[in-house]
N, C-alpha and C positions, 0 to 999 in steps of 0.2 A: 587312068580314070578321068584325069583332067581333060584329055583329048576326046574321049568317047562318051563321057557321062556328064560333062558340064561342071565338074568340081572346081571351085574357085573361092576366093575370099569374099566376093560380093554377091554370092547367091547359093541357095540350097538346091541341089539337083533334084529332079523329079524321080521318084521311085520307079516309075514306069520305064524311063530311059535306062536306069541302072539295071533293072530286072531284065530288060531285053538284051543288054550287052552281056550280062552274066550268063544268060541262057546260051548265048553263042560260044562263050568260053568254056564253061564246065557243066552246063545244063541246069544250074541252080536258078531259082526265081524268087523274087521278093513278093510277099503277099501282105498287104496292110491289115493291121488289126488295131482296135481301139484301146487295148490294154493287155494286162497279163492273161496268159492261158495256163491251164493245168500243165504240169510237166509231161503227162502222157500225151496230150493233144499237141503240144509243142514239138516233142521229140518224134512223134508219129509223122509230122510234116517233113522232117529231115529225111525220112526214108524215101520220100518222093521228090527229094531235092527242092523242097519248098521251105523257105525261111520266113516265118511270120515276123513282120517288122512294124514297130510303133511309128507314130507320125508327129507326136508332140515334142517340144524342146524344153530342156531344163531351164530353171529360173536363172536370170542373169546374176542374182546375188551369190550363187554357188556354181561358178563355171568349172571348177576343177573336178567335181565328183557329183554323181547323182545315184541314189540307191535304186531308182527305177530306170529301166532302159528308155532312152529318148532318141530322137533322130540323129543326134551327134554320135551316140553310141552305135547305132545301127549302121550309119553311112560311113563313119570314120573307122569304126572298129570291125564290124562284121563284113560289110559288103566287099571291101577290097580283098579280104582273105578268101572269099568264095571264088575268086578268079584263079586261085591256085588249085591245080588238080589234086594234089596230095591232100590239101586241107579239105577240099570238097568231099573227097572220098572218105576221109577220116570222120567228118561230120555225119555223112550219110550212114557210116558204119554204126554209129550210136543210134541213129534213127531206125535202121532196120532191126536192130536188137530190141528196140522198144515195142515192136509190133507183137502183140500177144503176151507181153511180159507181165509178170505179177506186180502188185503194188510195191513189194519189197525190191524187186529188180529194177523197177522204174526209179526208185529212190537211189539205187546204186548208180544207174546210168546218168541220172540228173547230177549226182555228185561228180562223176567223171566229166560230164559236160562242163560243169562249173570250173573245175580245176584244169581244164584244157582249152576248150573253145572260148571260154570267158576270161580265164586268167593264166593261161599256159605260157611257159617260157621254153625256148628251144636253142640248142647250140648250133652255131653256124660260123664257119671260118675262125674257130677259136674263141668266139665271143658268145655270150648269152643274150639272146634277143627275144622280144615279146612277139607272140602271135595271138594271144587272147584279146578279144575285143574290149574287155573291161580295162585292160592296160593301154591298148592302142588309142582308146577314146578318152583317156583321163591322164592329163599331165601329172596330176598329183599322185595317182596310183603308180604310174610307171617310175616316178622319182622314188617313191617308197620302195618299190621292188628292187631298184638298183642300189638302195641304201645298204644292202647286205654287204657291199664291198667297203663300207665305211666302218672301221674298227671301233670308233668311239660312239657309234650309234646304238644305244641300249635297246631301242625299239625295232632294230632291224629284223626283217622277216626271215623265216627258215626256208632254205631251198632244198627240195628233195627230188631224187631221181623219179622220173615219170613211171609210175607203176599203178595201173588201173585197179588192181586188187587192193591197194592201199588207199588210193584216191577215192574209191567208191564208199569208204567208211569215214573219210576225213570231213569233219564238220567245218562250217565256214560262216563268217558274219556277212550280212547283206547290207549293213548300214555303216561299215567302216572298212578301212584298208585291210587286205588279207594278211594274216600272220604266217601263212604257208603258201609257197608256190612250188609247182612241180615242173621240173626241167627235163625235156625230152632230148635225146641225142640228135634227132633230126625229125622232120615231119614224117619220113618213111618209117622211122623207128616208132614214133607215136602211133601211127596208123596200124602197124603190125602188132604192137602190144595191145592196142584196143581191140583189134580183130580177134586175137587169141583169147582175150578176156571175155568177149561176147560169145565166142564159141563154147565157153565153159558154163554159160548160164543155162539154167533149166527152163527150157521154153517148149511150148506145145508144137512149134514148127520153126523152121529156119527160112528166112525171107531173102530173096535175091532180086535185085533191081534189073529189069530188062531195059537197056539203054535204047534199043531199037524202037520199041513201042511205048516207052515211058511208063511201064507198069511194074508192079511188085508181084513176084511169083513166089509161092511157098512150096516146100518139098513134100507135103503130105496133106490129106484132107483134114479139115477142122470142123468141130461141131459148134454151131452157134449157141451162145448162152444168152440168158435174159439179164438185162440190167447193164449198168456202166460201172466199171471198176473205179473205186475212189482213190484219189491220190492228193494229199494235202499240199505238197510243195508246188509252187507255180513260179514261172519266170519267163523271160524272153532274153 
């Protein structure tokens, strides 16, 4: 991304250039937003390989962590991962499952998103590595996650095997470091487990993304309802 998107110490790359490059790699695109969206709106975007990205930057007095997503979080944490095809597929899997989902299922999917795309860990070559954007964009958070290996640290977090059926009910703080992290055996494993979980949700239809014409297709007719489902949780 240094070569193709202008990443460097002395400048913040333009989202348009990053989005154009990501589209060539995996079909994902960045779409700027002014602030937080509802979980439903945000996850729905992932179904179309659209990632809603903020544009402001955290205050210089707190460089290690920000409770709200900023441009550091988006461009250092999320954007590079969307260039990985397995991660892109994994993210879209959550988005496709959110289409037509009930409020309760949106909450479950949002929890899974938080514990994976935002704060997920993954085993690779015998080591545990971060793939969640909340870790990749925060030196303080990633140091905290790694403190599990320090025996004398009483505040060390708990590492659990990635299981969407458990992660979907796992609460989390949004203004402090995470007490629990889920570890996948691989990105392929994370994707397959998420797909199996999504297939078990009670939905009015199942959605499939057509890569040729960039549209979402469903497996049965649906009846249009009046009103917009409510969902309290919101994030990016």
